[in-house]
Each structure stands twice: as structure tokens, then as C-alpha cells.
C-alpha positions in Angstrom: 0.0 0.0 0.0 1.1 3.5 -0.7 1.4 6.1 2.1 -1.6 8.0 0.6 -3.8 4.9 1.1 -3.6 5.1 4.9 -6.3 7.1 6.7 -4.9 10.0 8.7 -6.5 9.2 12.0 -4.8 12.1 13.7 -6.8 14.5 11.5 -10.2 13.2 12.5 -12.4 15.3 14.7 -12.2 14.2 18.4 -15.3 13.2 20.3 -14.4 15.8 22.9 -13.6 18.9 20.9 -11.3 20.8 23.3 -7.7 21.9 22.5 -4.6 20.4 24.0 -2.0 22.8 25.4 1.1 20.5 25.1 1.5 17.1 23.4 4.6 15.4 22.2 7.6 13.2 23.2 9.8 13.1 26.3 13.2 11.7 27.0 14.5 11.2 23.5 18.2 10.5 23.8 20.5 12.0 21.1 24.2 12.8 20.7 25.0 16.2 19.4 28.5 17.5 18.4 29.5 21.2 18.0 32.7 22.9 16.8 34.1 26.1 18.2 37.4 27.9 17.5 38.7 26.6 20.9 37.4 23.0 21.0 34.9 20.4 19.9 32.1 19.5 22.3 30.0 16.3 22.4 26.7 16.3 24.2 24.5 13.4 25.3 21.1 15.1 25.3 17.6 14.2 26.6 15.1 16.0 24.4 11.4 16.8 25.1 9.3 18.4 22.3 5.7 19.6 22.5 3.2 21.4 20.3 -0.3 22.7 20.9 -3.2 20.9 19.2 -6.4 22.6 18.0 -9.8 21.3 19.1 -10.7 19.9 15.7 -7.7 17.4 15.5 -7.7 14.1 17.3 -4.0 13.7 17.6 -0.6 15.0 16.7 2.0 13.4 14.3 4.7 12.5 16.8 7.0 10.9 14.2 7.6 14.4 12.9 9.2 15.3 16.2 11.8 12.5 15.7 12.3 13.6 12.1 13.1 17.1 13.2 15.5 15.9 15.8 17.3 13.6 13.3 17.5 16.1 10.4 18.8 19.0 12.5 21.3 16.9 14.4 22.6 15.0 11.3 23.2 18.4 9.6 24.9 19.8 12.7 27.2 16.7 13.0 28.0 16.8 9.3 28.4 20.6 8.7 29.5 21.6 12.2 27.5 23.9 14.4 29.0 26.6 16.6 26.9 25.8 19.7 24.4 23.4 21.1 22.0 26.4 21.5 22.0 26.9 17.7 21.2 23.3 17.0 18.2 23.4 19.4 17.0 26.6 17.7 17.1 24.8 14.4 15.2 21.8 15.7 12.4 24.1 17.1 12.1 25.9 13.8 11.8 22.6 11.9 9.1 21.4 14.4 7.0 24.5 13.7 7.3 23.9 9.9 6.4 20.2 10.2 3.4 20.8 12.6 1.5 23.3 10.4 -1.6 23.0 12.6 0.4 24.1 15.7 0.8 27.7 16.9 3.4 27.0 19.5 6.4 24.6 19.8 8.4 24.0 23.0 11.7 22.2 23.0 13.5 21.2 26.2 17.0 19.8 26.3 18.7 18.4 29.4 22.4 17.7 29.2 25.8 18.2 30.9 28.6 20.6 29.9 32.2 19.8 30.6 34.4 22.7 31.5 38.1 23.0 32.6 38.6 24.1 36.2 42.2 25.5 36.3 41.8 27.7 39.4 44.6 25.9 41.2 46.8 22.9 40.8 46.4 20.5 37.9 43.5 21.4 35.6 40.5 19.1 36.0 37.4 18.5 33.9 34.2 19.4 35.9 30.6 19.0 35.0 27.7 21.6 34.9 24.1 20.5 34.5 22.5 22.4 31.6 18.9 22.9 30.6 17.9 24.7 27.4 14.3 25.6 26.6 13.3 27.1 23.2 9.7 28.2 22.7 8.6 29.3 19.2 5.3 31.0 18.4 3.8 31.8 15.0 2.4 35.1 16.0 4.2 36.0 19.2 7.8 36.6 20.4 9.9 33.5 20.9 11.5 32.7 24.3 14.9 31.1 24.7 16.1 30.0 28.1 19.5 28.7 29.1 20.1 27.4 32.6 23.3 26.0 34.2 23.8 24.5 37.7 27.1 23.7 39.3 28.6 23.4 42.8 31.1 25.6 44.6 32.3 26.4 48.1 31.0 29.1 50.6 32.6 30.2 53.8 30.4 31.7 56.5 31.5 35.3 57.3 29.5 35.5 60.5 31.2 32.6 62.2 34.5 33.8 61.0 33.9 37.3 62.4 32.7 35.8 65.7 35.7 33.6 66.1 38.0 36.5 65.4 36.4 38.7 68.0 36.2 36.0 70.7 39.8 35.0 70.2 41.1 38.5 69.8 43.0 37.9 66.6 43.3 40.0 63.5 44.6 37.3 61.1 42.4 35.2 58.9 40.1 33.2 61.3 38.5 29.8 60.7 34.8 29.3 59.9 32.4 26.6 58.7 32.3 25.9 55.0 29.8 24.2 52.8 29.1 23.1 49.3 26.6 25.2 47.4 24.6 24.3 44.4 24.1 27.5 42.3 21.9 27.8 39.2 21.7 30.7 36.8 18.9 30.9 34.2 18.7 33.5 31.5 15.6 34.0 29.2 15.8 36.1 26.1 13.5 36.9 23.2 16.3 37.1 20.7 19.7 35.3 20.7 20.5 32.6 23.1 23.2 33.2 25.7 26.3 31.1 25.8 26.6 28.2 28.4 30.2 29.2 29.1 29.1 32.8 30.1 26.8 31.4 32.9 29.4 28.9 34.1 32.0 31.7 34.4 29.5 33.9 36.3 28.8 31.1 38.8 32.4 30.2 39.3 33.3 33.8 40.0 30.6 34.1 42.7 31.7 31.3 45.1 34.1 31.8 47.9 36.1 29.3 45.8 35.4 26.8 43.0 35.6 23.0 43.6 38.0 20.6 42.0 38.1 16.9 41.5 41.9 16.7 42.1 43.7 18.5 44.8 47.2 17.7 46.2 48.2 18.9 49.7 49.6 22.2 48.6 46.6 22.7 46.3 44.2 22.2 49.2 46.1 24.7 51.2 45.9 27.3 48.5 42.2 26.6 47.8 41.3 26.9 51.5 43.3 30.1 51.9 41.6 31.6 49.0 38.1 30.6 50.2 38.7 32.0 53.7 39.8 35.3 52.2 36.4 35.5 50.4 33.7 34.6 53.0 30.2 34.9 51.6 26.6 34.4 52.8 24.3 32.6 50.5 22.8 36.0 49.9 26.2 37.2 48.7 26.5 34.3 46.3 23.2 35.1 44.7 24.0 38.8 44.4 27.4 38.2 42.9 26.0 35.7 40.4 23.3 38.2 39.4 26.0 40.9 39.0 28.5 38.9 37.0 25.7 37.6 34.7 24.3 41.1 34.3 27.7 42.6 33.5 28.2 40.0 30.7 24.8 40.6 29.2 25.2 44.3 29.3 28.6 44.2 27.6 27.1 41.9 24.9 24.2 44.4 24.5 21.3 42.2 25.3 18.0 44.0 25.5 16.6 45.2 28.9 13.8 42.7 28.7 16.3 39.8 29.2 15.5 38.0 32.4 18.1 36.6 34.9 17.1 34.1 37.6 19.6 32.9 40.2 19.0 30.2 42.9 21.4 28.9 45.5 21.0 26.0 48.0 23.7 25.6 50.6 24.2 22.1 52.0 24.9 23.3 55.5 27.7 21.6 57.4 26.8 22.5 61.0 23.0 22.4 60.6 20.5 19.6 59.8 18.8 21.8 57.2 19.9 23.7 54.1 19.9 27.4 53.3 18.3 28.9 50.2 18.2 32.2 48.4 17.1 33.5 44.9 16.7 36.6 42.8 14.8 37.2 39.5 15.3 40.4 37.6 15.5 41.9 34.1 18.5 43.6 32.7 16.5 46.8 32.8 15.7 46.3 36.5 19.4 45.8 37.3 20.5 48.7 35.2 18.4 51.0 37.4 20.0 49.4 40.5 23.6 49.6 39.2 24.6 52.6 41.3 24.3 50.3 44.3 26.7 47.7 43.0 30.1 47.2 44.5 32.0 44.2 43.1 35.2 42.5 44.2 
């Protein structure tokens, strides 16, 4: 039988004629490669893709989602794309073309990005969790979100100050430290932000970054550095917002660009965790800039 001989059941009118907000596929595993002037990157990606469905169609054509994934990724792997973000943008545009009945396409990619941590000692390869969300509309502005999450070190300034006062010492005092999970999310209506920008903003915000490999002298240098930069969890969030804002401002992103920062501190001396967050647009932060004092 020819393809045209099969009845298109998806196009039939549903018994309950109400629209569907999101329908599609979740957890499709793909490998995507990109090429940059500095290096080649390979990503194992879990993809979710959704479209809206009008009230006069019974079902969507989910095979078209897989077709869009395959076509865009094969082209990127063959021709060489400059970034994962651009590959995902291409997929979302293909999805909208293939689903002509849809007004909205949402693409979500979960992956990990390897970056070199060369703060101290031997350089190590560390991992940041990355989520990219691309939403395309036929008649509205598109939204593009990039989120990274990575751990770092924080040193409590309050305990450090108290120890110094009680002991009557002026030199660098001890304190309790903890590992902090910091996430930075940026949403734009135009170009996507670079994953590396957000990783750099997070790394610069900690009392010190973490490393998988530290020899004794390296541990000493790392601890010394961290204790010279004690920070509350509130400080970490503020610095992450500042560093991200500064990059977006320098790159001339519009004032509507949104920055969201969340931090959760895995407290070492308490049975609970600490949390802080901030959400603001570049325009909001521009008006607050006179209050900024960076390191």
C-alpha cells in the first residue's frame, strides 16, 4: 500500500472537541556535536518536544518530532554547528514547519557541559548541568532560556567574624564551610546566551570553586583563597546576578532579558539547608547599578 492509502486518524475530529496545550515526546536520547574555535564538544542530550493541538484534531503526528531531531542533528554533526544552542533553535524551527496546525512549539534539552577548572593545581574537567528551553510561536515573540547548575564552596562570614572577635585575633580566622549548588537561568526573546558565560558567572561568585583533584599544597591554596572571600548565600546570589548582568550588558542584550539565580547551601553544621534566589530583568538591574560594589 502507498502512504496515501492510509487514513490519517490524527486529523479526524475528536469526540471531545477541546484543545490540547502540550502534546509530544519526552526523554528522546540523542548525541550532538559542536565545533568552536577553541574546541569540539559532544553532548548526550535528553530531548522533550511539545506542540499545541487545535480542538478539531484528534492527535498530533509524533513521528515528525523525531524527524526534526534527526534532520537537524545530522546536519549539525556533518556541517559543524558553533553551539548546542543553535542546534536546538534549528530543531524548534523545523518542528514548527512540520506541525502546520500548531501555533506553539516548546523544546527542552537536558544535558551536561564539561568545563576546565584551572583555578589551582592540575586542571580538571568538571561538570555543569544544563537545561535549554526554546519556545517558538507563529504570531508572538519567541522565548529562549539557558540554565546552568554547578557546585562551589562558601565560607560563613558571621562565624569567621565571631571567632576572630572572641579569640582577639586579626589574622584570617576559621569558619564553617559548605558546598553550594548554584543555578543561573537567562531568558531572552532574541539570541541565546552562551553556556560558558553562565558557568563563568557562577564560578566567580563562590568563595572558591571546587576541583576533583587537589594535592596537599593545592588544598592549602584553595582553603586560603576561600577563607579570604567569606560569603553568605545571599552574597553568592547577588554576585551571580551581578556577573551575569555585566556580561549581558557588555554583549548588548535587551533590557527585557531575564536573569534568575537560585542557590542552595548544604549546611555543614545544621541539619537543614539554606536557600536564596533573585529574579530580575537587565532593565531592573540597570536601574540598581549605582548600588553595585563588586570585588
